[in-house]
C-alpha positions as CSV (number, residue, x, y, z in Angstrom):
1,X,90.9,114.2,102.2
2,X,91.7,116.7,99.4
3,X,94.0,116.1,96.8
4,X,95.5,118.8,95.8
5,X,98.5,119.3,93.0
6,X,101.9,120.8,93.2
7,X,104.3,119.4,96.1
8,X,102.1,121.8,99.0
9,X,99.3,123.8,98.9
10,X,99.6,127.1,101.1
11,X,96.5,127.3,104.8
12,X,94.6,129.7,102.7
13,X,94.1,128.2,99.9
14,X,93.1,125.0,101.9
15,X,90.6,126.2,103.6
16,X,89.2,127.7,100.7
17,X,89.1,124.3,98.8
18,X,87.5,122.7,101.6
19,X,84.7,124.8,101.6
20,X,85.5,126.2,105.1
21,X,86.0,129.7,103.9
22,X,84.7,131.2,100.5
23,X,87.2,133.9,100.4
24,X,90.5,134.6,101.8
25,X,89.7,137.4,103.1
26,X,87.6,134.6,105.6
27,X,90.8,132.3,105.9
28,X,93.1,135.4,106.9
29,X,90.5,136.2,110.2
30,X,89.7,132.9,110.8
31,X,93.8,131.8,110.8
32,X,94.3,134.9,113.3
33,X,91.6,134.0,115.6
34,X,93.2,130.9,116.6
35,X,91.1,128.2,115.9
36,X,92.6,126.4,112.7
37,X,95.4,123.2,114.3
38,X,98.0,122.0,112.1
39,X,98.6,119.1,112.8
40,X,97.9,120.1,116.5
41,X,99.4,123.1,117.1
42,X,97.1,126.3,116.7
43,X,98.3,127.6,113.1
44,X,98.7,131.4,112.5
45,X,100.6,131.5,108.9
46,X,98.2,132.2,106.0
47,X,100.9,130.9,104.0
48,X,102.3,128.2,105.9
49,X,102.8,125.1,102.9
50,X,100.6,122.2,102.8
51,X,102.1,118.9,102.5
52,X,100.6,115.7,101.3
53,X,99.7,113.5,105.2
54,X,98.8,117.3,107.5
55,X,95.9,117.0,108.6
56,X,94.2,120.9,109.3
57,X,91.7,121.2,111.9
58,X,88.9,123.3,112.1
59,X,85.5,124.4,113.8
60,X,86.0,120.1,115.1
61,X,86.4,118.6,111.9
62,X,89.1,117.1,110.0
63,X,90.7,117.8,106.6
64,X,93.4,115.7,105.7
65,X,95.8,117.2,102.8
66,X,96.2,114.4,100.3
């Protein structure tokens, strides 16, 4: 689980927080390649707002927003 400050975090920022990617550009490419799922559904919007309890799956790993 990764803790966030505030009500939400954007998907691309969350991927950086989890060290899945190191830059926003990498996050954009990964998300556009349809390799990221949010709550079991492929997500292609890098600005998707994630809230506590949401689950992000990428590269066979699942990360939970806290």
